[in-house]
Every structure is written in structure tokens, then in C-alpha cells.
N, C-alpha and C positions, 0 to 999 in steps of 0.2 A: 694856621701857621703859627700862631702864638703857642699853642699846645706843643708843637715841635720844638720851638725855640726854648720854651721852659724845661722840657724833658732833657734837652741837650745841655742847657746852662745853669738852670736852677730848679731842679725838680721839687724842692721843698716849697716853691711858690705855688705848686699845683695843690691849692687848699679847697675846702669845701666851697668858698665863694666862687672860685674859678670854675669848679665842677658844676655848680648851680647855673653859672653862665652858659656853659656848654650844654646843659640840659635844655636851654631855651631853643636849641637848634637840633640837638641829637638825642636819640634814645640812649638809655643806659648801655644797651648792647653795642650801639654804634661807638659810644665813648670808650668802652673797653676794647673793641676791635681796632679803633683808630690808635689807642695808646699802645696796643701790641704791635701794630704795624710800625709806628714811630720807634718804638724800642728796638725791634728787630733791625730796622734799618739803621739806627745809630750804632748798634753792635757790629753790623756787616761792615760799615764804613770805618769803624775803628780797628776791626780785624784786617780788613784789606790795607788799611794805612800802615799797620805794623809789617805787612808784607811788601810794602812800597808798590802796591798794585795800582796801576793807573786805570782811569775809566776806559772801559771797552768801545765807547762811542764818541765821536766828535760832536761838537755843538749842533751840527746840522744832521746828525743821526747816522753818519757812516761808521761801519765797523773798523776799528783800528787795531794795529799791533801795539804792544807796550812801547817800542821805540817811537812809533808815530804820535802816540798818545803823550809821551814825555815831551815831545817837540811842541805839542799844542798846549799842554797844561803846565810846563815848566819843570824845574828840577826836582820838585817833590810833589807827590799826589796831594790834592786838596785836603784829604783827610789828615795829612801830616802838617799841614800849615796851621798856624794859630788862628783861631776864630777871632772875629771882630770883639766878641765878648771878653775874650782873654787878654786883649791888649790893654 
């Protein structure tokens, strides 16, 4: 989770010490794969946010229309709302 948070809010904090800590639990290949997965997902969420694209699923997993999703998630998709770190 910390890796995701840093990639989204402070990528410069992912330094040698942080990567060494990850290596205690993950192989080099797993760290790269995890980083790619996080990066792609951050990009997808940013892109969908620019389209004002709402989540396709409800919190309980039901498939939603965009209108239904707006009723659940509010006037702006989560990707367009400021993060806690930006406040």
C-alpha cells in the first residue's frame, strides 16, 4: 500500500532505502511488476477522471450505468476529487 501511495503522491520518496525494504518481501521482478501495475492503474484512473467516467461497479459488486454510479459516488468521480494528500 505504501508503494502505491508514494507513486501517486511523492514518487521521489521511492529511494534506495525504500526499495531495499521492498526487497525483504519481494523479488526484483515482483517489485518491477508491482510498480508497473500501480503506474498503469494510476494512469487509467487519471484518464477516466478526465472523461468524468464513473466506476462501473457498486461497492457490493453490481454492474452500474453511469447515471446509477453518479447517484452512488456523487457529483464527481473519485478520480476528480482531491486526495487527502492534496488538502
